[in-house]
N, C-alpha and C positions, 0 to 999 in steps of 0.2 A: 945698447942704444942710445941715440939721440934723443932729448926731449921731444923734439917735434923734428920732421924732416918730410920734403915732398919728392912723392915716387909716382910712377906709373906703374900699376898693379893689374893684373890680369882680373877681368870681372870675376869670373868663377873661382879665384881664392878669397871672394868678398861674401860674407854671411850678413843678414840683417842683423839687428840687435835688440834681445829681446826685453833691454829696458827702454827702448823706443818712446818717445812719449806721444808721439803721435799715433793716433787708434785707426785711422783710416786713410785710404788715398784714392781719389776722385779718377777713375778711368781714363774719362774724356780730358783731365788736366794732363796726367799722366802722357797720353798721346801727343796734344799739343807741345809738351815740352821733347819729347822724342823727336817731332817733327823737325822741331827747331833746334835740338842738338845733332841730326843727320844734316840739316840745310848749311849749319854755321860749321860743322866739325868742331863744336866747341863746349866743352863744359865746364863749370866752378867747380874745382876740388871737393872730394867729400871726405870729411876726418873719419878715420880709421883709427883701430890698436892692433897692435900683434895679437893674436888670439890662437894658440895652437899652431898647426900647421899653416894658418892662411890668418886672415884678417877678419875683424869686426867694427860694423858701421857704428860709429858716434854719433854722427849727424852727416844727412844728407841721402838717407834712404830714399828718399823721391827720387833724387836724381840718380841715383843708382839704378834703379827701376825702369826710369825712361831712358838712362843709357842702354839696359837691356833690351829693351824694345826698338832701340835704332840699332840694334846688331852690333854694338862696341865690341871690342874684344879686351880692350883695357880703357883704364880710366885714370885721370890724375888725383892722388890722395894725399892728404894730410896727416902723417903718421904720427900719433902722439903716445908717450908712454904713460899708460893710466892705469891704475890698479883696479882690481872687480868692483870695488866698495863705490868708487868714485865714476863710475860711468854713467849713472842715470844724472847725476851733478852734472858733468860734462856735457851729455845731450841734451838736459835742459837748458843749460848756459848757451848754448850753439842756436837751438831753435828758438829761445827767447829774443835774442839779439837778431834774428830773421823775422822774428813776430810770425811764424810760421805754425803757429798752434791755436786751437778752440779756446774757449773758454774751460770748457770740462777736460782737456786734456792739459791745461796748465794746471789747473786746480790738484785733478789726481797727482801730478808730477811732483808738485811741491807739495803734497800732501805726504806723499810715501817719503820725500825727503825730511819734511819734519817729522816724521813716525820713526824714520832711520837715524837722526841726528846725533844719536851717542856714537855709532858706529862711525859717522861720518866726521864726528867731531868738533859738533856745535852745541853751543849751551844754550842759544838764544836765537830768537828770531832775527835778531839784529844782526847775528853773524852769519846764517842764513842768506839775507838780503844782501850782504856784503860779498859772499861768495857767488852769488848769481850777477850781482852786477844791475839790482832792482832796489826799490824804495823799502823800507821796512813795511811800511804802509799795505805795500802790494802784496808781502808774503802774509803778514795779519788777514788780509781780505780775501785773499785766496783760500788760506786754511778754515777761516770762520764760513766763507761759502760753500766749501766740500762739504763740512760737518752739518749746515743746514741743509743743503741739498739733497743728502743722503738720511738724514734723519726725517724728511718730510717726504721724500720721494718726489722731488720737485723734475718736470719734465726738464730735458737736457736743451729744449731751444730757451728758456731762460737764462740770460746772461750773469754774469759774475757782478755787472754795474748794477744791474736791477736787485741782485739778493743785498747788494752793499747798501743801495740806498732805502732798502727797509729795516735796517738796524735800527734799534730802539724801541720798534713797534712789537707790541701782542704779538706771541707765534700764531694764533689763527688771524690777526688781521694782517700779518706777513703774507699766509697764505693765500688769504683773499685778493689782498692788494697784485702777487705775483699770478696768479689766477686770471685777473682782467688781464695782466701784460700778456700772459699766454693767449687770451683769447682776441688780442690787438683791442682792448677795450680801454688800456691807459697806454699810452708811450713812455718808453725808458726816460725819456729827456722830462718827462712831467713828474716823473716819482718824487724829486724832492718836496715838490709841492703838496704832493698827497700825503708824502710823510708827516711834513709840517701841521697842514690840517687836521690829519687824523689825533695828531699829539694834543691839540687845541679847541678842538670841535665840539660842539654839543651832541648828544647821541643821535638825536634825529638826524643832523646832516651827515655826522660819521656814517650811520646806518645806510642812508641815500646813497652816498658816495660808494660803498664797497658793496651795492647790491647789483647782481647780474644785469646788464643792460639798462643801466640808470641813465635818465635824462640829466643828471647832475655831472656835469665835468669838474675835473680838479680846480680849472679857472674859476668856474663859477662858485664854488665850495670855499676858494680862498676869498673872493671877493665877498660873499655874503658876511664869512668868520673874520675878515678884518674890518669891514666897515662898518658891521652891525652889531652893536652891544649886546642888545635884548634879544631874549630867544623867541618872544612875541613878533619882533619885527623878522629876524631871520626863518621864522616858521610862514610868514606870510610870502615872502619871497620864493622858498622851496614849494610851497602849494602851487603856488602860479607858473613856477618851472614847469612841474609835473601837469599840471592841468592846460597850460597854454602852451608848451614847448617853446619857452623862451630861449633865445641865442643866447652867447656869451653876451654881446654889444647889449642885448635887452636887459640881461639882468644887471648890468653895471648901469645902466639908465634908470631901473627900477630902484635899486638901491639907493641912486642918488635923490630921486624922487622920497622915497621914504625918509629919507634924511630931512629933506625941506620939511616934508609933513610935520616931523617929530618937532621940528624946531617953530613950525609956525601952529601946533599944536590942531592940526588937521588929523583926520582918520587915516591909519596908515593903509587900510583895503580900498581898492576901488569899487565905488556901489554901481551897480548898473542896473539902468533901467530898462522893463521890459515893455514892451508894445506889442497888444494883442495880433497877431497875423504873423509875426515875426520869428524864428527862431534862434534861440540861443544854446551854445554851449558854454553848460555850467559846472562841470565837473566830471568825474570817471570814477570807477570803480571796479576792483577787480574780483570775479565771480569765485566764490570759493570752491566750487564743484568742478567748473571747465578750467580756471586758473587763467581766463581770458580777459582782458580789459575791455570794458564798454564805456561810451559815453553817457552823459546823463543830459538830455538836453529839456528845454522849457519852451512853449509855446505863449506863455501868458497866461493860460489856462490851467494846466497841469503839469508835472512832470512826468517822464516817462522814461523807459532805457532800451535803446537801440543798439 
């Protein structure tokens, strides 16, 4: 048989590929594709190999399923001569170039190829990357992401990019960062900043940044660490963020005030005068029993908790 040829093949002679990298097919998406195929009477060829008395899909299972829904009797196929051991490799190559896989599907497929490298004749990730037509970095990152995802039982919505951005952090720090990504408290685009801050921030800032529902954002933490060298100065801003709910712009302005105060030899903290009859919010605390936050207020005579 020729290495590759185009044929019209009856749908009932084609079977799905057990090595298919894709793990799911959305019904609504399939229906839309089926309607498009039915209206245009056109379908892009799928890639198959001869298998027993029929054919096995290498790439294009989604189109094959949609063609069935559109009641087509036969579809165009590119028939490739591929040995059993290289079916997953060829399937992944086709899907990677179509960008038709989720992060987890791609990680699973690349990891499986790496695990079976001896059978496939690969001695290094460089060789596997070359065969797939991707960068070596891509292969390294997917294999490492697969290993970390499975070791720590990460949720499926965590992207490969998010896992990659946390490399170099301690395991518990990585997990806490990714938990905050999952909770939508960190954006994936912020993770390079988060990782950089965690690597050089003192413990109080690191602890506050990683705390669930923290008022300290990655940008705030970066501003404090980059612009203030003394832990006392950093602590002042950290305290004010929690007490006064400062915005990122207000944090930047406060840091500049502290820098000027330091140059002039003035106090770092703002002193607040108290007038009788006026209520001032002066802090907060967390109740050890109910775990709720309460404001501490002062009326000039006494403090009380509300």
